OpenMM code with the backbone's topology and positions (N, CA, C; nanometers):
from openmm import Vec3, app, unit

residues = "UNK UNK UNK UNK UNK UNK UNK UNK UNK UNK UNK UNK UNK UNK UNK UNK UNK UNK UNK UNK UNK UNK UNK UNK UNK UNK UNK UNK UNK UNK UNK UNK UNK UNK UNK UNK UNK UNK UNK UNK UNK UNK UNK UNK UNK UNK UNK UNK UNK UNK UNK UNK UNK UNK UNK UNK UNK UNK UNK UNK UNK UNK UNK UNK UNK UNK UNK UNK UNK UNK UNK UNK UNK UNK UNK UNK UNK UNK UNK UNK UNK UNK UNK UNK UNK UNK UNK UNK UNK UNK UNK UNK UNK UNK UNK UNK UNK UNK UNK UNK UNK UNK UNK UNK UNK UNK UNK UNK UNK UNK UNK UNK UNK UNK UNK UNK UNK UNK UNK UNK UNK UNK UNK UNK UNK UNK UNK UNK UNK UNK UNK UNK UNK UNK UNK UNK UNK UNK UNK UNK UNK UNK UNK UNK UNK UNK UNK UNK UNK UNK UNK UNK UNK UNK UNK UNK UNK UNK UNK UNK UNK UNK UNK UNK UNK UNK UNK UNK UNK UNK UNK UNK UNK UNK UNK UNK UNK UNK UNK UNK UNK UNK UNK UNK UNK UNK".split()
positions = [
    Vec3(-0.0197, -3.0278, 0.2449),
    Vec3(0.0440, -2.9183, 0.3139),
    Vec3(0.0026, -2.7823, 0.2617),
    Vec3(-0.0922, -2.7771, 0.1713),
    Vec3(-0.1399, -2.6472, 0.1260),
    Vec3(-0.2245, -2.5872, 0.2369),
    Vec3(-0.1999, -2.4622, 0.2689),
    Vec3(-0.2758, -2.3963, 0.3742),
    Vec3(-0.3236, -2.2608, 0.3267),
    Vec3(-0.4390, -2.2202, 0.3704),
    Vec3(-0.4992, -2.0912, 0.3402),
    Vec3(-0.5580, -2.0453, 0.4745),
    Vec3(-0.6049, -1.9149, 0.5004),
    Vec3(-0.6542, -1.8950, 0.6366),
    Vec3(-0.7368, -1.7728, 0.6702),
    Vec3(-0.8322, -1.7909, 0.7569),
    Vec3(-0.9041, -1.6894, 0.8305),
    Vec3(-0.9807, -1.7624, 0.9392),
    Vec3(-0.9529, -1.7343, 1.0648),
    Vec3(-1.0107, -1.8145, 1.1713),
    Vec3(-1.1624, -1.8085, 1.1825),
    Vec3(-1.2275, -1.6973, 1.1466),
    Vec3(-1.3710, -1.6879, 1.1628),
    Vec3(-1.4492, -1.7389, 1.0419),
    Vec3(-1.3895, -1.7359, 0.9268),
    Vec3(-1.4608, -1.7802, 0.8069),
    Vec3(-1.4703, -1.9323, 0.8053),
    Vec3(-1.5779, -1.9851, 0.7461),
    Vec3(-1.5840, -2.1314, 0.7337),
    Vec3(-1.4728, -2.1810, 0.6418),
    Vec3(-1.4320, -2.3046, 0.6615),
    Vec3(-1.3321, -2.3665, 0.5743),
    Vec3(-1.3890, -2.3688, 0.4330),
    Vec3(-1.3080, -2.3322, 0.3358),
    Vec3(-1.3489, -2.3325, 0.1957),
    Vec3(-1.3050, -2.4636, 0.1330),
    Vec3(-1.4008, -2.5404, 0.0832),
    Vec3(-1.3713, -2.6671, 0.0188),
    Vec3(-1.3584, -2.6469, -0.1313),
    Vec3(-1.2435, -2.6895, -0.1844),
    Vec3(-1.2157, -2.6799, -0.3272),
    Vec3(-1.1723, -2.8193, -0.3708),
    Vec3(-1.2636, -2.8921, -0.4303),
    Vec3(-1.2333, -3.0305, -0.4649),
    Vec3(-1.2031, -3.1064, -0.3365),
    Vec3(-1.0873, -3.1721, -0.3319),
    Vec3(-1.0503, -3.2461, -0.2111),
    Vec3(-0.9609, -3.1644, -0.1182),
    Vec3(-0.9416, -3.0379, -0.1500),
    Vec3(-0.8603, -2.9489, -0.0661),
    Vec3(-0.9505, -2.8681, 0.0255),
    Vec3(-0.8975, -2.8314, 0.1400),
    Vec3(-0.9667, -2.7423, 0.2321),
    Vec3(-0.8799, -2.6191, 0.2535),
    Vec3(-0.9410, -2.5018, 0.2402),
    Vec3(-0.8693, -2.3758, 0.2498),
    Vec3(-0.9199, -2.3006, 0.3724),
    Vec3(-0.8286, -2.2662, 0.4612),
    Vec3(-0.8664, -2.1922, 0.5801),
    Vec3(-0.8257, -2.0457, 0.5693),
    Vec3(-0.7422, -2.0110, 0.4716),
    Vec3(-0.6925, -1.8730, 0.4613),
    Vec3(-0.7401, -1.8074, 0.3335),
    Vec3(-0.8545, -1.7516, 0.3398),
    Vec3(-0.9094, -1.6702, 0.2316),
    Vec3(-0.9838, -1.5579, 0.3006),
    Vec3(-1.0245, -1.4594, 0.2249),
    Vec3(-1.0941, -1.3501, 0.2916),
    Vec3(-1.1578, -1.2530, 0.1956),
    Vec3(-1.1950, -1.1403, 0.2498),
    Vec3(-1.2677, -1.0377, 0.1772),
    Vec3(-1.1933, -0.9886, 0.0527),
    Vec3(-1.0613, -0.9657, 0.0573),
    Vec3(-0.9942, -0.9168, -0.0644),
    Vec3(-1.0076, -1.0136, -0.1827),
    Vec3(-1.0007, -1.1432, -0.1569),
    Vec3(-1.0162, -1.2428, -0.2642),
    Vec3(-1.1577, -1.2382, -0.3219),
    Vec3(-1.2584, -1.2297, -0.2345),
    Vec3(-1.3976, -1.2217, -0.2810),
    Vec3(-1.4175, -1.0926, -0.3600),
    Vec3(-1.3621, -0.9839, -0.3122),
    Vec3(-1.3732, -0.8548, -0.3815),
    Vec3(-1.3097, -0.8616, -0.5208),
    Vec3(-1.1895, -0.9211, -0.5310),
    Vec3(-1.1243, -0.9337, -0.6628),
    Vec3(-1.2095, -1.0171, -0.7583),
    Vec3(-1.2707, -1.1226, -0.7059),
    Vec3(-1.3551, -1.2088, -0.7880),
    Vec3(-1.4745, -1.1303, -0.8418),
    Vec3(-1.5387, -1.0517, -0.7573),
    Vec3(-1.6538, -0.9708, -0.7989),
    Vec3(-1.6096, -0.8626, -0.8967),
    Vec3(-1.4961, -0.7999, -0.8702),
    Vec3(-1.4448, -0.6942, -0.9595),
    Vec3(-1.4182, -0.7501, -1.0991),
    Vec3(-1.3584, -0.8682, -1.1074),
    Vec3(-1.3324, -0.9306, -1.2382),
    Vec3(-1.4628, -0.9605, -1.3112),
    Vec3(-1.5625, -1.0086, -1.2383),
    Vec3(-1.6929, -1.0368, -1.2993),
    Vec3(-1.7569, -0.9079, -1.3506),
    Vec3(-1.7461, -0.8019, -1.2720),
    Vec3(-1.8020, -0.6725, -1.3133),
    Vec3(-1.7338, -0.6222, -1.4406),
    Vec3(-1.6027, -0.6384, -1.4488),
    Vec3(-1.5302, -0.5961, -1.5686),
    Vec3(-1.5728, -0.6769, -1.6897),
    Vec3(-1.5899, -0.8084, -1.6725),
    Vec3(-1.6354, -0.8922, -1.7836),
    Vec3(-1.7764, -0.8546, -1.8274),
    Vec3(-1.8568, -0.8028, -1.7323),
    Vec3(-1.9943, -0.7622, -1.7639),
    Vec3(-2.0006, -0.6206, -1.8203),
    Vec3(-1.8845, -0.5559, -1.8348),
    Vec3(-1.8808, -0.4227, -1.8940),
    Vec3(-1.8819, -0.3086, -1.7946),
    Vec3(-1.8697, -0.3375, -1.6677),
    Vec3(-1.8646, -0.2344, -1.5633),
    Vec3(-1.7181, -0.2159, -1.5236),
    Vec3(-1.6449, -0.1390, -1.6002),
    Vec3(-1.5002, -0.1261, -1.5798),
    Vec3(-1.4614, -0.0750, -1.4418),
    Vec3(-1.5270, 0.0266, -1.3941),
    Vec3(-1.4902, 0.0840, -1.2635),
    Vec3(-1.6090, 0.0743, -1.1683),
    Vec3(-1.6550, -0.0467, -1.1467),
    Vec3(-1.7709, -0.0701, -1.0618),
    Vec3(-1.7321, -0.0502, -0.9167),
    Vec3(-1.8083, 0.0284, -0.8442),
    Vec3(-1.7686, 0.0719, -0.7110),
    Vec3(-1.8214, -0.0130, -0.5947),
    Vec3(-1.9044, -0.1109, -0.6226),
    Vec3(-1.9717, -0.1801, -0.5131),
    Vec3(-1.9087, -0.3141, -0.4730),
    Vec3(-1.8033, -0.3545, -0.5388),
    Vec3(-1.7432, -0.4852, -0.5094),
    Vec3(-1.6961, -0.4950, -0.3643),
    Vec3(-1.6371, -0.3889, -0.3136),
    Vec3(-1.5867, -0.3918, -0.1768),
    Vec3(-1.7012, -0.4072, -0.0772),
    Vec3(-1.8067, -0.3299, -0.0942),
    Vec3(-1.9196, -0.3353, -0.0010),
    Vec3(-1.9890, -0.4711, -0.0059),
    Vec3(-2.0078, -0.5239, -0.1247),
    Vec3(-2.0740, -0.6531, -0.1373),
    Vec3(-1.9876, -0.7632, -0.0771),
    Vec3(-1.8577, -0.7600, -0.1032),
    Vec3(-1.7692, -0.8630, -0.0459),
    Vec3(-1.7640, -0.8515, 0.1063),
    Vec3(-1.7667, -0.7302, 0.1591),
    Vec3(-1.7696, -0.7130, 0.3048),
    Vec3(-1.8985, -0.7706, 0.3632),
    Vec3(-2.0096, -0.7504, 0.2931),
    Vec3(-2.1370, -0.8053, 0.3380),
    Vec3(-2.1360, -0.9572, 0.3383),
    Vec3(-2.0757, -1.0158, 0.2369),
    Vec3(-2.0682, -1.1617, 0.2289),
    Vec3(-1.9817, -1.2168, 0.3421),
    Vec3(-1.8694, -1.1523, 0.3685),
    Vec3(-1.7829, -1.1957, 0.4790),
    Vec3(-1.8566, -1.1819, 0.6122),
    Vec3(-1.9306, -1.0740, 0.6277),
    Vec3(-2.0073, -1.0549, 0.7510),
    Vec3(-2.1107, -1.1659, 0.7672),
    Vec3(-2.1773, -1.2019, 0.6589),
    Vec3(-2.2728, -1.3127, 0.6630),
    Vec3(-2.2022, -1.4438, 0.7000),
    Vec3(-2.0890, -1.4717, 0.6341),
    Vec3(-2.0175, -1.5977, 0.6585),
    Vec3(-1.9657, -1.6076, 0.8018),
    Vec3(-1.9236, -1.4967, 0.8586),
    Vec3(-1.8671, -1.4994, 0.9946),
    Vec3(-1.9736, -1.4859, 1.1030),
    Vec3(-2.0896, -1.4325, 1.0672),
    Vec3(-2.1902, -1.4089, 1.1701),
    Vec3(-2.3159, -1.4932, 1.1610),
    Vec3(-2.3594, -1.5238, 1.0396),
    Vec3(-2.4890, -1.5911, 1.0251),
    Vec3(-2.4828, -1.7273, 0.9574),
    Vec3(-2.3746, -1.7557, 0.8879),
    Vec3(-2.3618, -1.8853, 0.8217),
    Vec3(-2.3469, -1.9928, 0.9288),
    Vec3(-2.4266, -2.0977, 0.9181),
    Vec3(-2.4307, -2.1968, 1.0255),
    Vec3(-2.3287, -2.3094, 1.0118),
    Vec3(-2.2740, -2.3292, 0.8958),
    Vec3(-2.1802, -2.4392, 0.8775),
    Vec3(-2.0379, -2.4020, 0.9144),
    Vec3(-1.9542, -2.5051, 0.9247),
    Vec3(-1.8121, -2.4815, 0.9497),
    Vec3(-1.7323, -2.4926, 0.8205),
    Vec3(-1.7989, -2.5421, 0.7133),
    Vec3(-1.7358, -2.5556, 0.5819),
    Vec3(-1.8322, -2.5067, 0.4748),
    Vec3(-1.7737, -2.4554, 0.3660),
    Vec3(-1.8535, -2.4129, 0.2515),
    Vec3(-1.7765, -2.4487, 0.1248),
    Vec3(-1.8450, -2.5064, 0.0279),
    Vec3(-1.7769, -2.5391, -0.0980),
    Vec3(-1.7631, -2.4119, -0.1803),
    Vec3(-1.6670, -2.4127, -0.2695),
    Vec3(-1.6466, -2.2945, -0.3533),
    Vec3(-1.7687, -2.2701, -0.4412),
    Vec3(-1.8365, -2.3775, -0.4841),
    Vec3(-1.9569, -2.3591, -0.5661),
    Vec3(-2.0714, -2.3010, -0.4834),
    Vec3(-2.0832, -2.3412, -0.3575),
    Vec3(-2.1869, -2.2846, -0.2703),
    Vec3(-2.1585, -2.1367, -0.2440),
    Vec3(-2.0317, -2.1027, -0.2223),
    Vec3(-1.9953, -1.9626, -0.2021),
    Vec3(-2.0254, -1.8818, -0.3270),
    Vec3(-1.9929, -1.9364, -0.4441),
    Vec3(-2.0216, -1.8668, -0.5700),
    Vec3(-2.1718, -1.8434, -0.5844),
    Vec3(-2.2502, -1.9419, -0.5467),
    Vec3(-2.3971, -1.9288, -0.5541),
    Vec3(-2.4459, -1.8165, -0.4630),
    Vec3(-2.3906, -1.8074, -0.3431),
    Vec3(-2.4298, -1.7016, -0.2495),
    Vec3(-2.3899, -1.5637, -0.3028),
    Vec3(-2.2723, -1.5545, -0.3632),
    Vec3(-2.2287, -1.4273, -0.4213),
    Vec3(-2.3211, -1.3893, -0.5371),
    Vec3(-2.3526, -1.4864, -0.6222),
    Vec3(-2.4423, -1.4596, -0.7358),
    Vec3(-2.5801, -1.4130, -0.6889),
    Vec3(-2.6357, -1.4814, -0.5896),
    Vec3(-2.7677, -1.4422, -0.5375),
    Vec3(-2.7646, -1.3018, -0.4791),
    Vec3(-2.6554, -1.2681, -0.4131),
    Vec3(-2.6404, -1.1332, -0.3577),
    Vec3(-2.6354, -1.0301, -0.4698),
    Vec3(-2.5556, -1.0579, -0.5728),
    Vec3(-2.5458, -0.9649, -0.6860),
    Vec3(-2.6805, -0.9475, -0.7556),
    Vec3(-2.7532, -1.0563, -0.7718),
    Vec3(-2.8862, -1.0488, -0.8336),
    Vec3(-2.9834, -0.9701, -0.7456),
    Vec3(-2.9753, -0.9907, -0.6135),
    Vec3(-3.0661, -0.9224, -0.5201),
    Vec3(-3.0460, -0.7711, -0.5194),
    Vec3(-2.9235, -0.7266, -0.5462),
    Vec3(-2.8981, -0.5817, -0.5478),
    Vec3(-2.9065, -0.5241, -0.6893),
    Vec3(-2.9551, -0.6060, -0.7841),
    Vec3(-2.9840, -0.5534, -0.9174),
    Vec3(-2.8743, -0.5675, -1.0209),
    Vec3(-2.7824, -0.6620, -1.0028),
    Vec3(-2.6750, -0.6802, -1.0994),
    Vec3(-2.6660, -0.8251, -1.1485),
    Vec3(-2.7723, -0.8739, -1.2144),
    Vec3(-2.7686, -1.0113, -1.2650),
    Vec3(-2.6636, -1.0300, -1.3746),
    Vec3(-2.6301, -0.9220, -1.4459),
    Vec3(-2.5277, -0.9333, -1.5503),
    Vec3(-2.3911, -0.9664, -1.4901),
    Vec3(-2.3608, -0.9078, -1.3743),
    Vec3(-2.2347, -0.9376, -1.3070),
    Vec3(-2.2389, -1.0789, -1.2501),
    Vec3(-2.3528, -1.1163, -1.1927),
    Vec3(-2.3684, -1.2519, -1.1393),
    Vec3(-2.3440, -1.3555, -1.2490),
    Vec3(-2.3895, -1.3255, -1.3699),
    Vec3(-2.3715, -1.4180, -1.4816),
    Vec3(-2.2272, -1.4328, -1.5264),
    Vec3(-2.1438, -1.3397, -1.4907),
    Vec3(-2.0019, -1.3434, -1.5282),
    Vec3(-1.9108, -1.3930, -1.4164),
    Vec3(-1.9690, -1.4244, -1.3014),
    Vec3(-1.8886, -1.4626, -1.1859),
    Vec3(-1.8213, -1.5979, -1.2057),
    Vec3(-1.6895, -1.6000, -1.1880),
    Vec3(-1.6103, -1.7231, -1.1908),
    Vec3(-1.5229, -1.7213, -1.0664),
    Vec3(-1.5476, -1.8131, -0.9755),
    Vec3(-1.4692, -1.8154, -0.8518),
    Vec3(-1.3515, -1.9106, -0.8672),
    Vec3(-1.2361, -1.8530, -0.8974),
    Vec3(-1.1142, -1.9342, -0.8996),
    Vec3(-1.0618, -1.9408, -0.7563),
    Vec3(-1.0018, -2.0511, -0.7190),
    Vec3(-0.9537, -2.0643, -0.5808),
    Vec3(-0.8551, -1.9541, -0.5435),
    Vec3(-0.8542, -1.9169, -0.4141),
    Vec3(-0.7566, -1.8171, -0.3691),
    Vec3(-0.6156, -1.8742, -0.3769),
    Vec3(-0.5180, -1.7864, -0.3632),
    Vec3(-0.3785, -1.8312, -0.3658),
    Vec3(-0.3549, -1.9352, -0.2570),
    Vec3(-0.2775, -2.0347, -0.2915),
    Vec3(-0.2408, -2.1387, -0.1950),
    Vec3(-0.1144, -2.0956, -0.1232),
    Vec3(-0.0978, -2.1436, -0.0016),
    Vec3(0.0230, -2.1146, 0.0744),
    Vec3(0.0885, -2.2460, 0.1140),
    Vec3(0.2146, -2.2595, 0.0811),
    Vec3(0.2910, -2.3784, 0.1172),
    Vec3(0.4003, -2.3339, 0.2137),
    Vec3(0.4038, -2.3961, 0.3293),
    Vec3(0.5041, -2.3628, 0.4305),
    Vec3(0.6274, -2.4498, 0.4100),
    Vec3(0.7332, -2.3870, 0.3623),
    Vec3(0.8583, -2.4579, 0.3367),
    Vec3(0.9199, -2.5205, 0.4628),
    Vec3(0.9106, -2.4565, 0.5801),
    Vec3(0.9674, -2.5214, 0.6987),
    Vec3(0.9040, -2.6580, 0.7281),
    Vec3(0.7753, -2.6727, 0.7023),
    Vec3(0.7097, -2.8011, 0.7252),
    Vec3(0.7658, -2.9085, 0.6315),
    Vec3(0.7919, -2.8697, 0.5075),
    Vec3(0.8516, -2.9640, 0.4123),
    Vec3(0.9937, -2.9990, 0.4571),
    Vec3(1.0673, -2.8973, 0.5036),
    Vec3(1.2050, -2.9202, 0.5494),
    Vec3(1.2073, -3.0130, 0.6703),
    Vec3(1.1138, -2.9945, 0.7632),
    Vec3(1.1073, -3.0813, 0.8813),
    Vec3(1.0773, -3.2242, 0.8385),
    Vec3(0.9813, -3.2398, 0.7477),
    Vec3(0.9436, -3.3737, 0.7011),
    Vec3(1.0583, -3.4415, 0.6258),
    Vec3(1.1415, -3.3620, 0.5579),
    Vec3(1.2511, -3.4210, 0.4810),
    Vec3(1.3630, -3.4705, 0.5721),
    Vec3(1.3713, -3.4134, 0.6922),
    Vec3(1.4721, -3.4574, 0.7891),
    Vec3(1.6118, -3.4547, 0.7313),
    Vec3(1.6857, -3.5609, 0.7520),
    Vec3(1.8240, -3.5666, 0.7060),
    Vec3(1.8324, -3.5998, 0.5574),
    Vec3(1.7188, -3.6301, 0.4963),
    Vec3(1.7207, -3.6623, 0.3531),
    Vec3(1.7484, -3.5381, 0.2691),
    Vec3(1.7215, -3.4193, 0.3269),
    Vec3(1.7604, -3.2938, 0.2646),
    Vec3(1.6915, -3.2606, 0.1346),
    Vec3(1.7599, -3.1805, 0.0545),
    Vec3(1.7020, -3.1223, -0.0660),
    Vec3(1.6766, -3.2248, -0.1740),
    Vec3(1.7490, -3.3304, -0.1748),
    Vec3(1.7438, -3.4247, -0.2850),
    Vec3(1.6033, -3.4780, -0.3118),
    Vec3(1.5869, -3.6043, -0.3054),
    Vec3(1.4657, -3.6706, -0.3508),
    Vec3(1.3403, -3.6316, -0.2739),
    Vec3(1.3417, -3.6446, -0.1427),
    Vec3(1.2204, -3.6201, -0.0651),
    Vec3(1.1719, -3.4774, -0.0809),
    Vec3(1.2621, -3.3815, -0.0655),
    Vec3(1.2239, -3.2410, -0.0733),
    Vec3(1.1696, -3.2070, -0.2114),
    Vec3(1.2362, -3.2520, -0.3157),
    Vec3(1.1886, -3.2210, -0.4508),
    Vec3(1.0537, -3.2873, -0.4777),
    Vec3(1.0340, -3.4093, -0.4289),
    Vec3(0.9047, -3.4758, -0.4473),
    Vec3(0.7938, -3.4021, -0.3726),
    Vec3(0.8237, -3.3544, -0.2535),
    Vec3(0.7241, -3.2810, -0.1753),
    Vec3(0.6849, -3.1512, -0.2447),
    Vec3(0.7817, -3.0816, -0.3011),
    Vec3(0.7528, -2.9570, -0.3724),
    Vec3(0.6679, -2.9854, -0.4967),
    Vec3(0.7048, -3.0881, -0.5718),
    Vec3(0.6276, -3.1259, -0.6911),
    Vec3(0.4846, -3.1621, -0.6511),
    Vec3(0.4694, -3.2367, -0.5442),
    Vec3(0.3357, -3.2780, -0.4976),
    Vec3(0.2511, -3.1552, -0.4629),
    Vec3(0.3091, -3.0584, -0.3930),
    Vec3(0.2355, -2.9368, -0.3559),
    Vec3(0.1926, -2.8579, -0.4800),
    Vec3(0.2824, -2.8451, -0.5754),
    Vec3(0.2524, -2.7719, -0.6988),
    Vec3(0.1428, -2.8434, -0.7771),
    Vec3(0.1524, -2.9744, -0.7885),
    Vec3(0.0513, -3.0506, -0.8626),
    Vec3(-0.0849, -3.0441, -0.7946),
    Vec3(-0.0887, -3.0533, -0.6619),
    Vec3(-0.2153, -3.0432, -0.5897),
    Vec3(-0.2788, -2.9062, -0.6102),
    Vec3(-0.1965, -2.8028, -0.6058),
    Vec3(-0.2486, -2.6681, -0.6260),
    Vec3(-0.3061, -2.6534, -0.7670),
    Vec3(-0.2348, -2.7026, -0.8655),
    Vec3(-0.2815, -2.6937, -1.0043),
    Vec3(-0.4124, -2.7701, -1.0229),
    Vec3(-0.4195, -2.8917, -0.9682),
    Vec3(-0.5409, -2.9726, -0.9796),
    Vec3(-0.6600, -2.9062, -0.9129),
    Vec3(-0.6360, -2.8274, -0.8092),
    Vec3(-0.7438, -2.7588, -0.7383),
    Vec3(-0.7888, -2.6325, -0.8094),
    Vec3(-0.7172, -2.5924, -0.9140),
    Vec3(-0.7543, -2.4720, -0.9874),
    Vec3(-0.6897, -2.3451, -0.9365),
    Vec3(-0.5972, -2.3587, -0.8424),
    Vec3(-0.5263, -2.2428, -0.7886),
    Vec3(-0.4401, -2.1822, -0.8988),
    Vec3(-0.4341, -2.0498, -0.9035),
    Vec3(-0.3523, -1.9820, -1.0042),
    Vec3(-0.2183, -1.9359, -0.9493),
    Vec3(-0.2126, -1.9127, -0.8169),
    Vec3(-0.0908, -1.8620, -0.7531),
    Vec3(-0.0630, -1.9449, -0.6275),
    Vec3(0.0631, -1.9828, -0.6084),
    Vec3(0.1051, -2.0513, -0.4870),
    Vec3(0.2134, -1.9678, -0.4215),
    Vec3(0.1935, -1.9399, -0.2933),
    Vec3(0.2950, -1.8680, -0.2155),
    Vec3(0.3731, -1.9698, -0.1338),
    Vec3(0.5023, -1.9785, -0.1587),
    Vec3(0.5918, -2.0614, -0.0785),
    Vec3(0.6503, -1.9688, 0.0274),
    Vec3(0.6219, -1.9965, 0.1539),
    Vec3(0.6633, -1.9060, 0.2607),
    Vec3(0.7561, -1.9774, 0.3591),
    Vec3(0.8347, -1.8962, 0.4315),
    Vec3(0.9225, -1.9495, 0.5344),
    Vec3(1.0569, -1.9967, 0.4824),
    Vec3(1.1053, -1.9346, 0.3755),
    Vec3(1.2330, -1.9766, 0.3159),
    Vec3(1.3462, -1.9728, 0.4182),
    Vec3(1.3577, -1.8644, 0.4944),
    Vec3(1.4681, -1.8525, 0.5905),
    Vec3(1.4677, -1.9643, 0.6936),
    Vec3(1.3509, -1.9907, 0.7507),
    Vec3(1.3398, -2.0974, 0.8509),
    Vec3(1.3686, -2.2342, 0.7887),
    Vec3(1.3208, -2.2546, 0.6663),
    Vec3(1.3460, -2.3820, 0.5978),
    Vec3(1.4955, -2.4020, 0.5744),
    Vec3(1.5656, -2.2957, 0.5356),
    Vec3(1.7092, -2.3057, 0.5106),
    Vec3(1.7851, -2.3409, 0.6390),
    Vec3(1.7442, -2.2819, 0.7504),
    Vec3(1.8081, -2.3149, 0.8785),
    Vec3(1.7879, -2.4627, 0.9077),
    Vec3(1.6681, -2.5128, 0.8864),
    Vec3(1.6390, -2.6537, 0.9138),
    Vec3(1.7152, -2.7468, 0.8189),
    Vec3(1.7241, -2.7073, 0.6927),
    Vec3(1.7906, -2.7930, 0.5940),
    Vec3(1.9422, -2.7952, 0.6102),
    Vec3(2.0002, -2.6810, 0.6448),
    Vec3(2.1469, -2.6734, 0.6542),
    Vec3(2.1979, -2.6948, 0.7957),
    Vec3(2.1086, -2.6776, 0.8921),
    Vec3(2.1528, -2.6860, 1.0310),
    Vec3(2.2306, -2.5630, 1.0725),
    Vec3(2.2333, -2.4610, 0.9860),
    Vec3(2.3097, -2.3391, 1.0124),
    Vec3(2.2189, -2.2314, 1.0691),
    Vec3(2.2703, -2.1571, 1.1640),
    Vec3(2.1975, -2.0414, 1.2133),
    Vec3(2.1913, -1.9380, 1.1023),
    Vec3(2.1043, -1.8408, 1.1163),
    Vec3(2.0802, -1.7437, 1.0103),
    Vec3(2.2076, -1.6746, 0.9608),
    Vec3(2.2984, -1.6422, 1.0485),
    Vec3(2.4151, -1.5645, 1.0066),
    Vec3(2.5384, -1.6501, 0.9757),
    Vec3(2.5357, -1.7742, 1.0161),
    Vec3(2.6533, -1.8565, 0.9919),
    Vec3(2.6441, -1.9273, 0.8578),
    Vec3(2.7564, -1.9546, 0.7991),
    Vec3(2.7670, -2.0261, 0.6730),
    Vec3(2.6759, -1.9691, 0.5649),
    Vec3(2.6911, -1.8395, 0.5419),
    Vec3(2.6071, -1.7690, 0.4457),
    Vec3(2.6193, -1.8265, 0.3051),
    Vec3(2.7365, -1.8721, 0.2697),
    Vec3(2.7597, -1.9252, 0.1350),
    Vec3(2.6754, -2.0508, 0.1094),
    Vec3(2.6739, -2.1420, 0.2043),
    Vec3(2.5952, -2.2649, 0.1911),
    Vec3(2.4468, -2.2315, 0.1816),
    Vec3(2.4023, -2.1431, 0.2692),
    Vec3(2.2611, -2.1025, 0.2677),
    Vec3(2.2236, -2.0345, 0.1371),
    Vec3(2.3097, -1.9452, 0.0881),
    Vec3(2.2811, -1.8727, -0.0360),
    Vec3(2.2732, -1.9683, -0.1544),
    Vec3(2.3633, -2.0644, -0.1588),
    Vec3(2.3626, -2.1633, -0.2674),
    Vec3(2.2347, -2.2457, -0.2627),
    Vec3(2.2008, -2.2960, -0.1447),
    Vec3(2.0811, -2.3777, -0.1299),
    Vec3(1.9558, -2.2968, -0.1605),
    Vec3(1.9512, -2.1733, -0.1146),
    Vec3(1.8350, -2.0883, -0.1421),
    Vec3(1.8179, -2.0672, -0.2923),
    Vec3(1.9270, -2.0394, -0.3607),
    Vec3(1.9201, -2.0215, -0.5064),
    Vec3(1.8704, -2.1461, -0.5772),
    Vec3(1.9214, -2.2616, -0.5347),
    Vec3(1.8785, -2.3880, -0.5957),
    Vec3(1.7302, -2.4148, -0.5691),
    Vec3(1.6893, -2.3897, -0.4468),
    Vec3(1.5499, -2.4138, -0.4089),
    Vec3(1.4549, -2.3202, -0.4840),
    Vec3(1.4898, -2.1917, -0.4915),
    Vec3(1.4066, -2.0956, -0.5656),
    Vec3(1.3981, -2.1344, -0.7132),
    Vec3(1.5105, -2.1708, -0.7729),
    Vec3(1.5127, -2.2102, -0.9144),
    Vec3(1.4275, -2.3340, -0.9382),
    Vec3(1.4393, -2.4314, -0.8480),
    Vec3(1.3641, -2.5559, -0.8633),
    Vec3(1.2129, -2.5302, -0.8533),
    Vec3(1.1724, -2.4512, -0.7551),
    Vec3(1.0295, -2.4202, -0.7391),
    Vec3(0.9771, -2.3493, -0.8633),
    Vec3(1.0495, -2.2487, -0.9098),
    Vec3(1.0049, -2.1740, -1.0293),
    Vec3(0.9973, -2.2637, -1.1518),
    Vec3(1.0963, -2.3497, -1.1702),
    Vec3(1.0996, -2.4392, -1.2857),
    Vec3(0.9808, -2.5352, -1.2833),
    Vec3(0.9544, -2.5963, -1.1669),
    Vec3(0.8436, -2.6917, -1.1569),
    Vec3(0.7093, -2.6222, -1.1762),
    Vec3(0.6950, -2.5017, -1.1221),
    Vec3(0.5698, -2.4271, -1.1383),
    Vec3(0.5494, -2.3852, -1.2839),
    Vec3(0.6569, -2.3466, -1.3493),
    Vec3(0.6475, -2.3052, -1.4896),
    Vec3(0.6012, -2.4204, -1.5779),
    Vec3(0.6425, -2.5415, -1.5458),
    Vec3(0.6033, -2.6588, -1.6245),
    Vec3(0.4521, -2.6787, -1.6267),
    Vec3(0.3843, -2.6406, -1.5190),
    Vec3(0.2398, -2.6570, -1.5141),
    Vec3(0.1676, -2.5229, -1.5243),
    Vec3(0.2399, -2.4194, -1.5652),
    Vec3(0.1849, -2.2854, -1.5872),
    Vec3(0.1172, -2.2303, -1.4624),
    Vec3(0.1890, -2.2350, -1.3518),
    Vec3(0.1401, -2.1875, -1.2242),
    Vec3(0.2300, -2.0727, -1.1789),
    Vec3(0.1710, -1.9665, -1.1291),
    Vec3(0.2481, -1.8544, -1.0769),
    Vec3(0.2890, -1.8844, -0.9329),
    Vec3(0.4119, -1.8455, -0.8976),
    Vec3(0.4592, -1.8669, -0.7613),
    Vec3(0.5187, -1.7388, -0.7044),
    Vec3(0.5066, -1.7274, -0.5738),
    Vec3(0.5710, -1.6214, -0.4961),
    Vec3(0.6494, -1.6957, -0.3903),
    Vec3(0.7760, -1.6595, -0.3742),
    Vec3(0.8610, -1.7286, -0.2770),
    Vec3(0.9121, -1.6270, -0.1763),
    Vec3(0.8797, -1.6501, -0.0499),
    Vec3(0.9225, -1.5582, 0.0571),
    Vec3(0.9958, -1.6326, 0.1643),
] * unit.nanometer
topology = app.Topology()
chain = topology.addChain("A")
for resn in residues:
    res = topology.addResidue(resn, chain)
    for name in ("N", "CA", "C"):
        topology.addAtom(name, app.Element.getBySymbol(name[0]), res)
């Protein structure tokens, strides 16, 4: 259930995961970090180079999928071609942030609710993200998930929803902390 996205970019393969939601800002951050490691603290070309790579991937790349190592190789070759082999040598492509849609987990849990199924699904998502090398996981759709789990409309039974939301947020943070993974919950 991990999802990432950009409709025009090829699917990014990271181990056994496929990421559809990544883009230019992630590539730019990766290049900027490499430039900093190479001693170029305020290097100005990361944005332009990342935009060029995205343009290549959306316009000239012939495949529908690209592995993270193949993408890293293309970024390195680009950096070397424009005269920055030192930055290319420092490039480390960590996977982009993962996105987990809580409503999908809530739908799958059905009447089993927060207990066993839901907690196992959350643990599975966190473990898959960690194994893939992801550093940040965004859990999205909390409001919709709460409606599905409680059967309550957004404004009704606020106390039940607030309690469940607090428990769910605490559980996600606790499980992520155990594997040293950063989480954002929306």
